[in-house]
N, C-alpha and C positions, 0 to 999 in steps of 0.2 A: 567383438564389438569395438567400434572405434569412437572415441570421445573427441568432440571438436575443441574442447578447451584444454587439451594436453598435447604436447609435441611428441615426436617419436621416442623421446627418452622418458616420457611420463611426467614431464615438468609442465607447470601452468603456462598457458598460452592464450593470449587474447586473439580471438578469431578475426581474420581479415575479412571484412564484409565489403571492401571497396569495389568488388566486381558485381555486387548485387544492385539491382535498380532501386531507385527511390520508389516507395509505395506508401499508401496511406495505411498506417498501422494503428490498431486500437486494441485495448485490453481492459477487461473488467475482472475485479477481484472482490472478495468479501471475507469477513471474519466476524467473530462474536466474542464479547466478554461477559461472562455471567457475573451478576451482582446480587447482593442481598436486597430484599424488599425495601429496607430502610434507605439504602444507598440510592435505589431507583427513585424513591420518593424525594430525596434531597436533590437529585438531579432535576426531576420533573418540576419541583418548586423553585429551582435555581437558588438553592441554599448552600451549595458547596462553598467552602471558604476560599478556594482558589478561583472561583468564578464559573462562568457558563461552560460546563464540561463539553457539551455537544459541539458548540461553535469552535471552541479552542481545539478540540480533537480534529475537526474538519480542516482547520487552518494548518495544524501540525502535519496532517497527511499531505496536503498540497505542497508544503515546504519540503517534506521528505521526498516526495516523488522527484522534485527538481534536483535533489542532491544524491539520487540513487548511485550514480557512478563513483561518488566519493565513499560510499558505504560498501558496495559490492565490487570487489577487486577487478573482475574481468568484464564488468558491464561497460558497454559503450556509452559515450556521452551523446545524448539525443537532444534535438531541438523540439521540445514538447510544444504542441500547439493547443493542448487542452488537458487539464487535470481537474477532476471533480471528485469530491469526497462527501458522502452523506452519512451522518450518524443518526441512527433511529433508536429511540428509547422504547423498550417493551417491558413487560412485567418481569422478565428474567434477566434483563441486562441491556446491552447496547450492541446493535448490529452496525457494522461499518461496510459501506459499499464504495469501492474506488474505481475510477475510470481514468485511463490515460490514452492520449492520442498524439501521434506525430506523423510527419512525412519523413521517412528514413529508410535505411537499408537493413535494419534489424528491428525486432519486436519491442513492445513497451510493456510486456508482462511484468518485468522486474519493477518498473516504476509503479504500476498498479498495486502489486503485492507490497512494496515498500510503503506506499501511501496507507494501505490498510493496516499494516503492522505497526507503524508509528502512531497512527490514530488510536489504535487499541492500547498501545503503551502509554499514550497521553491520558486516556481515560483512567488507566491503572494508576498513574502518577497522581492524578487529581483526586482520586478516591481512596488512596491507600491509608489515609489517616482514619477513615471511618469504616473501611471494609477489609478485613483480614482474610477473606475467603474468595477473593476474585479469581477467575480462571479465564485466561485467553484461550479461545478454542477455534477450531475449524477455519484457519486462514487458508483460502484456496483461490486458485485461478478459475474464474467462471467461464471466460471466453477470451479468445484472442483471434483477431482477423487481420488480413492484409488484402489490399486491393490495388490494382494498378491505377495510376493517376490518368485521368481521361483528358 
């Protein structure tokens, strides 16, 4: 098996994508943080001391997607054309759905996954004073696509 992010000596290597054509790249990711019922109530009623948990988590995710290459060492810098993050409160916690799009030579799945991860960490940070049993779960890539530019 050959890995694209290592050289012939097994050392880290950023893949050269310069030969690849620009394409429309999209990716969707999701994740979940389980919360205690009281925490869910405080979020629903916007009573958390740090503010509006869902909105701040969404903004944090967008900011994180834009900084992905600074966080993931071998990730290419991409010109993102769209990032969307939606935080949805349910009885058991918060689900985060992230979407990233660019026109480029490599995929945007790391940006979508980073958006979801940092959104979930933001929920954790904002709720840690009242919930000691939170659990971040099931961060996953849902879909990634590429299509030629017409």
